[in-house]
N, C-alpha and C positions, 0 to 999 in steps of 0.2 A: 825754331828750336824746340818748342814745346811738343812737337809732333812725336818725339821719341820717348817721352816720359810715360811711365806705366803706373805710377803710384801717386795719388793725390791725398795729402794730409790736410784735413779740413777743420777749421775752428768754427763750429756752427753758431757760437754765441759767446759773449763775455759775461753772461749771467750765471750765477751759481747760488745754491742754497747753503753751501758749506763755508766755513771760516777757517780753513787750514792756515796755520801761522806762517808757513813758508811761501804761500801763494802771493804773487805780486799784486793781486787784485785788492789786497787789504794790508793794513799796517800791523804786521806781526800777529794778526788774528783779531785785531780790534779797530774797527773803523775802516771805511773804504778808501783805497788809494785814488789817485787822480787818473781815471780812464773813462772811456766812452762806453756806456751800456748800450749794446746793440746786438741784433741777430743778423746773421748772414742773409743777404737778399737771395731769394730762390732763383731769380733770373741770373744773378751773378754766378751761382753755383752751376747752373745749366750752361751758361756761356763759357765758363772755365773748362768744364768737361768737354764741350764742343771743340776746344782748342787742343785737347789731348786725345787724338784718334787711337793711340796705342794703350789707353788707360785700361787697367785690369783691377786695381785695388783702390778703395777709398778707406781712409783711416780718419775717424771722427774723434778728435781729441784736442781740446783747446789749451792755449797758454793761460787763459784767464777764467774760462767758464766750463760748465758741464754741459755736454750736448743735450741732455734731457731737460735742461732748463730753458732751452730755446723755445720761444713762443710759437715758432713755425717749424718745429722739429719734424712733424709729420709730413709737411710739404717738402722739406729738404730730403727726407728719406724717400719720398715718392719720386724725386728726381733720380735717385739711385735705381729704383725699380724700373723707371722708364728708359734707362740706358743699359741695354742688355749686354754691352761689351764689358761691363763691370762684373767680375766674377767673384770678388772677395770684398768683404766689408768687416771692419773692426770698429767697435764703438767703446770708448773708454768712459767710465762713469763712476760716481760714488754710490750709485744705485738707490739713493734715498728719495728719489722723486718718482712720480707716476704710480699708478695702481697695478696690481698683479695682472689684471686683464690686458693692460697695455703691453706689458712685457711678453705675455703669451701671444699677442697679436704680431709681435715682431718675428716670432718663429714662423708663423704662417706666411707673413709677408715676404720673407726672404728665404723660403725653403728651396727656391730654385738655384740659389748661389752655390758655387763650388765650396766656399768656406765663409762662415759668418760667426764671428766671435764677439762676445760681450766681455770686456775686461772690467771686473768689479773691484774697486779699491776698498779693501776691508782690512783694517790695521789692528786686528785683535778680536777679542770676544766682546760681549756686551758691556763689560765693565771698563775696558781699555780703549776700544775702537775710537770713541768720540773725544778722547783726550787730544788727539791730533785732528781728526776729521770732525771738527767742532760743528755743532748744529745739525748733524746728520743723525739718523735713527737706525741703530744696528738691527733691530727687529724688522723694521720696514725693508731694509736692504736684503736680509735673509729671505723674507717672504717674496720679494720681487725676483731675486735670483732663483729661488725654488720654483716659482711659477714659470720662469723662462726655461729652466732645466727640465722640468717635468714634461714639457711639451716637446722635448727633444733638442732644446737649444744648447749650443756649445759655449760654456762659461769658463772664464779664467779667474781665479782668486789671486789678486795682486796685493802683496803685503809689504809695507815699509816697516822694517824692524827698528824699534827704538828700545832704549833701556827700560821703558815702562811697559812694553809688551813682549819682551824677549822670552819671558817664562811661559808664554802661551803659544809659542811657535808650533810645537808638535800637536797641541790640542787643535789649533787652527788647521793644520795639515790633515789631521784625522777627520775633522768636521767637513772640510772641503771634499774629502773622499766620500763620506757618508751622504752628503747632499748631491753628489754627482757632478762636481766641477771637473772639467776635463784636465785642468792643469793648475798647479800652485806655483806662483813665481814671486821672487823677491825683487824689489826695486829700491834703489837708494833715494833718499830725500836730497835730490841734487841742488835744491835751493835752500838748504838748511840755514837757519838764522839762530844765533845764540840767544837772542831775546825773543820770548814768545809771550803773548798775552791772551787772557780769556776773552772770548768774543762778546760776552755780555757786560762784564765788569771792568775789563781793561787791566785786571790784576795779573801779575807775572805768573806763568805756569812753567813747570819744569819739564821740558822736552829735550831729550838728548839722543843722538843717533846711537845705534848699537855698535859697540866697539869691536865685536867679533863677527861682523858682517861676512867676512871672507870664509868663515867656517861653513857656511851654507851657500857658497858662491855657485855651486852646480845648479842651484835653483834660481839663480839670478835671471831676470828677464833679458832676453837677447833676440836677435833677428838672424841667427845662424842659418836658418832655413833659406834666407834670401841673400845674406851678405857673405861674399866669398873672400874678401880681403879685409885686413884690419885697417879700416879707412873710415871716411865720413859715411855715416849711415844713410843720409839722404842721397848722397852721391851714388852709393852702392845700390840703393833701392830704386834709382832713377825716379826720384821723388821731388815734388815741389809742395810748398805750403800755401794755403789760401786762408787768410785771416778773416775774422768776422766782418771787418770793414771792407773786404773785397780785394785786398792787396795780395798779389802773388809774389812770394819771396822764395829764396833758395831753400830755407828750412825754418822750423819754428823758432830756433834760436836767433834767427835774423829777421823775425817778424817786423814788418814795417819798412824793410829794405827792399824796394821793388826789384824784381828780376831784370826788367828793362832789356830783355833780349840778350843778356850776356851769356856766355857759355860757362856753365858751372864747372865743367871739366877743366877748362883753361884757367879759370880763376883759382880753382883748387891747386892745380899743378904749379901755378905761378905764386902760390902762397899769399895771394892778395887778402884772403879773409880767413885763412886757416886758424891763426892765433885768436881771432875774434870769437869764433864759435866752438871749435873742436874741444878746446880745454874746458869750456863751460859745460858742454853736453856730455863729456866723458868718452866720446868716440876715440879710438886709438888711431894713430897715424905715424 
């Protein structure tokens, strides 16, 4: 069954330096939730890729962690380098980890790829970004992104619009252009929680989604280059999800649910798991 899949969504780690209130790895921003802190085993990543002879794309983006926080991230990336059938790589990050030299090294390491994108999550300017992306450093992110871009890297500025940063939208767009970002995209906070807390004090903090999100919907993140029908994204992309614990699942919203050789196409058509995941992730069907 796995022989036909071309896209592997990988969670390199459950570690992260940030305390975003909506993230399930913490309790609304204050205190860690109950989960296992782990990095994906290098041999497991290689073994999974070996099961995917048609693989073309690897997307590194975790449910719980930031790829750059993985203690073995360089070894995991080397697995990608060693598998020449992979022609596209996406890496999603808050960008607040590692030094500029490391980000420059990525451009050199993956210059042979058909496409290599770093998606930086930057939710405002210096005074607003860390209201949601708690414990990250805006200046460090910009320095890292600039180091990557200056050497020819393809970077995407991903922005979650909130009531507290909506007044900076156009300033961020302009800055992204000045710095050389290839694209600016909106993404919703799909896991929004009404109660949010400060990561150091536990005190309540006011974070609300932007009510006029649809006003800039043309900038919303999408996969229209790959998805031809209004359907499940992972089904359309011929994709499977590999968690940091090494479990292969139909998608990231079903993490922990082993694929077990089932046909995702049949399961989808039979509506066995449609209502479980699609309404949560926002895919249309």
